[in-house]
N, C-alpha and C positions, 0 to 999 in steps of 0.2 A: 133649529137650523134644518134646512132642506137638503144640503149636501153634507158629505164627510167632512169633518174638521181637518184642516191641515195638521200633519204631525209636526211638533216643535220640540226642539231641544233647548232648554234654558240653562245658561252656564253662568256661575259666579266663582269666587275663590274657593271657599271651602265646602260649598253645597250644604250649608246649615241653614240659611235664611233667605237670601234674595231669590235665588233660583227655585228653591223649594216653594216659596210664596207664589212666585210667577206661574210655576206648573200647576199648583193647585187651583189658582184662581182661572187659569185656562181651562182646566178640565171642568171646573164647576160651570162656568159661562157656556161651554160648549156641550155640556152634558156628555162628556167623553173621557177617555183615558189617553187622549192622543199626545199629551204633552209629558215630558220627562225632564229631570234635572240632574245636573252633575257639577262637579267642581274641579277646577284646574289645579287645586292644591290638595284636594282629599287624596288620601293615599300617601302623603308625606310622612316621614317618620314621627313628626309631632302631631300629625292629623290622620291617624289611620282611617282607611277606608271602612265603610260598613258601620259607622258609629250611629246609634239610635238618636234622633233628634232631642228626644225628651232628656236624654243624658248629657247633653251638651250646654243647655242654657241654665245660667245661674238664677234667672228671674223667669216667671211664666208669662210675661207680657206678650211675647210673639205668639204663643199657643192661645192666650186669651183673645188676642185680636182675631186670629184665624177661627177659632170656635164661634165667636160673636158673628163672623160672616159664614158660618155653616161648614167649616172645614176643620178636620182634625189632621194634623201632620205629625203629631207626637211620635208615632211609632215608624215614621219614614227613616231611611238609612241614607248615609252619605255614599256617593260613588264618585269615581274619578273619570274625568274626560279621557277618552281614547281617540285617537286620530280617525279610525273608521267610523266613529259615531257621526262625524260631520255629514257624510253622504247619506246616512240613513234616515234623515228627517227632511220634510219639506222646507221648514225654516229652522235657523240656528240663531239664537239671541244670546249674546254675551254681556254680562255686566262685570266681568273680571277686570281688574286693573293691573297696570304694570306694577311690580315685576312679575306678576302671577299670570301672564298671558304666554303660553307657549307659542313657539314659532309657527307650528303647524296651524294653530288657530289665527294668528296674527296675518298669516299669508293666505287664508282661506278667503276668497273674494266675495262670498255671498252672506257673510256673517252680518247680523244687524246688531249694532252696538247701542247699548242703553248706558246712559250715565246715572247709575243709581249706586252711590258710595256705599261702601262697606262700613257700617257703623262699628265703633269700638264697643259700645254698650247699647243693648237694646232695651230701653225702658218703654213705658206705655206710650209716650209722645213719639219715639222714634218708630215704634211698631206701627202706630196708626198713620204717621207721615209716610213711611215706606210703602205701607199697604195701599194708601191712596194713589201714590204716584205709580206703583206697579200696576195697579188695577186699571188706571187710565191708559197706560201703554198697552196692556194686554187686550183692553177693548179695541184700541186702534189697530192692533195686530189682527184681531179677528175680522175686523171690517176691511181688512186690505183684500184687493181682488186677487 
């Protein structure tokens, strides 16, 4: 890339899977650390903030998919979306779904909404499918003027 990559905040519900995947893919493709990920529900009593991803998944499929593609996210931790974060990035992309979309995110006019459902189980097929869909969307985001 000839210019500085845009800073991007990727958002999903728990900050375990989709947004972590999107940020890692973006950073790898741009050769940067310009993308971060957060969750709208991370920090809830039943999903404390700061959990290590490797401790959250009962199966290794997500990590195996990411490793096959040259990314290691096992030691990443979960973070909660805060309102001030929305203005700190060039682009904000949300995959969070109702009822896990806070009003301040819903009302922000410049959020890009991706429809990547939050899977109940991440087996090998789901990990590969979501990876392919997210990677295509991230590539499109990078190509945006």
